[in-house]
Every structure is written in structure tokens, then in C-alpha cells.
C-alpha positions in Angstrom: 0.1 0.0 -0.1 1.4 3.4 -0.7 0.3 6.3 1.4 -0.9 9.5 -0.1 1.1 12.2 1.7 -1.7 14.9 0.9 -4.6 15.4 3.2 -7.0 14.8 0.0 -8.7 11.6 1.1 -8.8 8.4 -0.7 -12.5 7.3 -1.3 -14.5 4.2 -2.1 -17.7 2.9 -2.6 -19.2 -0.6 -2.4 -21.7 -2.2 -4.8 -23.4 -5.2 -3.5 -25.1 -7.1 -6.3 -27.7 -9.9 -6.0 -31.4 -10.5 -5.9 -31.1 -12.4 -2.7 -29.7 -9.6 -0.7 -32.8 -7.3 -1.9 -35.4 -10.1 -1.2 -33.7 -10.5 2.5 -33.0 -14.3 2.0 -29.4 -13.7 2.4 -28.2 -11.2 5.1 -25.2 -9.0 3.9 -22.0 -9.7 5.9 -19.6 -7.9 3.6 -20.5 -4.0 4.0 -19.4 -4.1 7.6 -16.3 -6.0 7.1 -15.0 -3.9 4.2 -16.0 -0.6 6.0 -13.9 -1.3 8.7 -11.2 -2.9 6.5 -10.8 0.2 4.5 -11.1 2.6 7.6 -8.0 0.8 9.0 -5.8 1.4 5.9 -7.0 5.0 5.4 -9.5 4.7 2.6 -12.8 6.6 3.2 -16.1 4.7 2.4 -18.4 7.1 1.0 -21.4 5.2 -0.4 -23.0 1.8 -0.6 -25.4 0.7 -3.0 -27.5 -2.6 -3.5 -28.5 -3.6 -7.0 -30.5 -6.6 -8.3 -29.0 -9.1 -11.0 -30.1 -6.9 -13.7 -27.5 -5.7 -16.4 -28.9 -2.3 -16.9 -28.7 -1.7 -13.2 -25.4 -2.9 -12.7 -23.8 -1.2 -15.6 -25.3 2.1 -14.6 -24.1 1.7 -11.0 -20.7 0.8 -11.9 -20.2 3.6 -14.2 -21.7 6.1 -11.8 -19.7 4.9 -8.8 -16.3 4.3 -10.4 -16.5 7.9 -11.8 -17.3 9.4 -8.4 -14.6 7.6 -6.0 -11.2 6.4 -6.1 -12.2 2.8 -5.7 -15.3 0.8 -6.2 -15.5 -2.6 -4.6 -18.2 -5.0 -5.8 -19.5 -8.3 -4.4 -21.4 -11.0 -5.7 -22.2 -12.3 -9.1 -19.1 -14.1 -10.4 -20.2 -17.7 -9.8 -21.1 -20.6 -12.2 -24.9 -19.9 -12.7 -26.8 -17.8 -15.1 -27.6 -15.3 -12.8 -24.2 -14.4 -12.0 -23.6 -11.6 -14.7 -21.2 -9.1 -12.8 -18.3 -10.0 -14.8 -20.2 -9.2 -18.2 -21.7 -6.2 -16.8 -18.3 -4.7 -15.7 -17.0 -5.6 -19.4 -19.9 -3.8 -20.8 -19.3 -0.9 -18.4 -15.9 -0.5 -19.7 -16.7 -1.4 -23.3 -14.2 -4.2 -23.4 -14.5 -7.7 -24.5 -14.9 -10.7 -22.3 -13.9 -14.4 -22.8 -12.3 -17.4 -20.8 -9.0 -16.2 -19.4 -6.4 -18.7 -19.7 -4.7 -17.4 -16.4 -8.3 -18.0 -14.5 -8.8 -21.4 -16.3 -5.6 -22.5 -15.0 -6.6 -21.3 -11.6 -9.6 -23.4 -11.9 -7.5 -26.5 -12.9 -5.7 -26.3 -9.3 -9.3 -27.5 -7.9 -11.0 -29.3 -10.9 -9.9 -31.9 -13.1 -9.9 -30.9 -16.9 -12.9 -33.2 -17.6 -14.8 -31.4 -14.8 -14.4 -27.8 -16.3 -18.0 -27.9 -17.7 -19.5 -24.8 -19.3 -21.0 -23.4 -16.1 -17.4 -23.7 -14.2 -16.0 -22.2 -17.0 -18.0 -19.1 -16.6 -16.2 -18.5 -13.5 -13.0 -18.0 -15.8 -14.6 -15.3 -18.1 -12.6 -12.3 -17.2 -12.8 -8.8 -19.2 -10.0 -8.1 -21.3 -7.2 -6.1 -19.5 -8.2 -6.9 -15.8 -5.7 -8.2 -13.4 -6.7 -11.3 -11.2 -7.4 -11.3 -7.7 -6.4 -14.8 -6.2 -8.9 -16.9 -4.5 -7.1 -19.4 -2.3 -10.3 -21.0 -1.0 -12.2 -22.1 -3.9 -9.8 -20.9 -6.7 -12.2 -18.9 -9.0 -10.5 -15.6 -9.1 -11.9 -12.0 -8.8 -10.5 -9.2 -10.8 -9.6 -5.6 -10.9 -10.4 -3.4 -14.1 -9.3 0.1 -13.6 -10.4 1.2 -10.2 -13.2 -1.4 -9.9 -12.4 -4.4 -7.7 -14.7 -7.4 -8.2 -15.1 -9.7 -5.6 -17.2 -12.9 -4.4 -20.2 -12.5 -2.3 -19.3 -15.5 -0.1 -17.8 -13.6 3.0 -14.7 -15.8 3.6 -13.8 -15.8 0.1 -14.4 -12.1 -0.2 -12.1 -11.5 2.8 -9.2 -13.6 1.3 -9.6 -11.6 -2.0 -9.7 -8.2 0.0 -6.4 -9.3 1.6 -4.9 -10.2 -1.7 -5.8 -7.0 -3.3 -5.3 -4.5 -0.5 -1.3 -4.1 -0.9 -1.8 -2.5 -4.4 -4.2 -0.1 -3.1 -3.3 3.7 -2.7 -4.1 4.7 0.7 -4.6 8.2 2.7 -3.7 9.5 6.0 -5.8 7.4 8.4 -8.8 9.1 10.1 -8.1 9.6 13.9 -11.3 9.0 16.3 -12.1 10.3 19.7 -15.0 8.6 21.7 -16.7 10.8 24.4 -19.4 9.4 26.8 -22.0 11.8 27.2 -22.5 11.0 30.9 -26.1 9.7 30.5 -27.3 13.0 29.0 -30.0 12.9 26.7 -29.4 14.2 23.1 -31.9 16.8 23.5 -29.7 18.6 26.2 -26.4 18.9 24.3 -27.7 19.0 20.7 -27.5 22.6 20.2 -24.1 23.2 22.1 -22.8 20.2 20.0 -24.0 21.8 16.7 -22.2 25.2 17.3 -18.9 23.3 18.1 -19.4 21.4 15.1 -19.4 24.5 13.0 -16.4 25.7 14.9 -14.5 22.6 13.4 -15.5 22.2 10.0 -12.7 19.9 9.1 -13.9 17.4 11.7 -16.9 15.0 11.8 -18.5 15.3 14.7 -21.7 13.1 15.7 -24.1 11.6 18.4 -24.7 7.9 18.3 -27.3 6.8 20.9 -27.5 3.3 21.8 -29.6 1.0 24.0 -28.3 -1.4 26.6 -29.7 -3.2 29.6 -30.5 -0.1 31.8 -31.4 2.3 29.3 -30.1 4.7 26.7 -26.5 5.8 26.4 -25.0 8.4 24.1 -21.6 8.9 22.7 -20.2 11.8 20.7 -17.6 10.8 18.3 -15.0 13.1 16.5 -13.2 12.1 13.5 -10.5 13.7 11.5 -7.0 13.8 10.1 -5.4 16.4 12.5 -4.7 15.2 15.9 -4.5 18.6 17.4 -7.7 19.7 15.9 -9.4 16.5 17.4 -7.9 17.1 20.7 -9.0 20.7 20.8 -12.6 19.5 19.8 -12.5 16.8 22.3 -11.6 19.2 25.1 -14.5 21.7 24.4 -17.0 18.8 24.2 -15.9 17.3 27.4 -16.3 21.0 29.1 -19.8 21.6 27.5 -20.9 18.1 28.8 -19.4 18.9 32.3 -21.2 22.1 32.4 -24.5 20.6 31.4 -24.1 18.1 33.9 -23.5 20.7 36.7 -26.4 22.7 35.5 -28.7 19.7 35.5 -30.5 21.2 32.6 -34.1 20.0 31.8 -34.4 18.0 28.5 
């Protein structure tokens, strides 16, 4: 991975492909994993879309997202069945040919006998022209990268292995720093106004309030994110001071 020395962020989107996700039959387990993975290497995930197994929808989403972000990661639709059309859609989006790739075929032969490479299995070796392959140590059928689009399997274990293999070649930015402040049991309605004013004071930072419910009731956390540690520290100090003053005043909701 190469680190971008500038503060300009490296951005990404995820495109989840599959009718089974939209129907609820399959529960997505990839979005959160990819989001955390990218965060940890200094890539900002900015958008996630889910589209059905329809060519026009996939092509439109690929072209929109690859133009908007540094990287586009796709999951799903590269298996052996008729509805696995992601590779064909990527080829169409880029305007390139697609055919059985000898490199991908050789990878499949690490798992299958030559006589077992039927038409369905060979679908997993069809790769758009000009793409780099992403190795799949689990089931051997590769993913691929074309331009800034990284195409991975939908099966979580396989996707995770592919992401590990592609990550070293990605450009990364300065990792976002995070400060988390417990809101001392205060309801959001008490500190929302002062917190908004503090957010305006630090426009380079992302400042958010996140309630959650635990046994015993609601708790709130204020999270400050940014790339400049000094600014984060300054904002954190002001937020803690604001919360302490509210607790002391015992302001009503």
C-alpha cells in the first residue's frame, strides 16, 4: 500500500449485487467488514449501493460509482450460474470484450480436473479484457480488478481472502483519527444545540452523536473524526467541557 502524503482523502464505494440481498433471503455480511478494513488502511468509504441481478442496473451503478470515487468494490455475481452476470456487466461498463481467461482457467484447474471444467464452471474463468486477477485461495475461482473497480465474490470468507490479496496494491491516505466521548448519561436533546455550534467551529472534523440502547437504558456517545490530531484534541476538550457544564447545571430536556 502506498500512502498519499496529502490530506486529500482516498475514497471508495461498495456495490453489492444480488437479488438474494434485496429479498432478504441472504443477510449481507460484507459491508461492515469492508468498511472497517478500508477505515483501518486510510480509505474513506463514502457510499454503499445494493442492486439486483439486472444488467442495466449493474452497468449504470458501476459507471456512476467508479467515476465518483477512487475505488469501487463489488461483491457478488461471479459464480457459475446463469444469474451471475457481474463480469459481463463490468466488461460492458468499460466497453471491453470478455472471454475465458487462460490465467483464470489455470487457477480453476488447481481445484478441478480438466474433464470437470464444464460450461458452468468455465463461466467463473470469464474475465474482461485487460483485467488483473485477484487470487482466491479458498475455491480458486478468481476475482479481478479493472481500472479502479475491484470485483470480489459474495461469499464472506472468499471475499475477505480476495480483499487481503488486493489491498497491498491500493493507494491509501492518511488514516482518520477517532476520539469517543461518553455523554455522561445526558439525553441528546440537552446537548444537541451546543454540539452543533461546536461542529461549526471545527468544519474539518466530523462530529456526531450516536445513541444506543443497553440493559438499563439509553447511552450516548459523541464521536469526533478527523485527520489532524491537534484539532481532534481541541474539539474533544471543548466537548468534554460542554458536557461537564451541562451535568453541573442539570439542565432539563
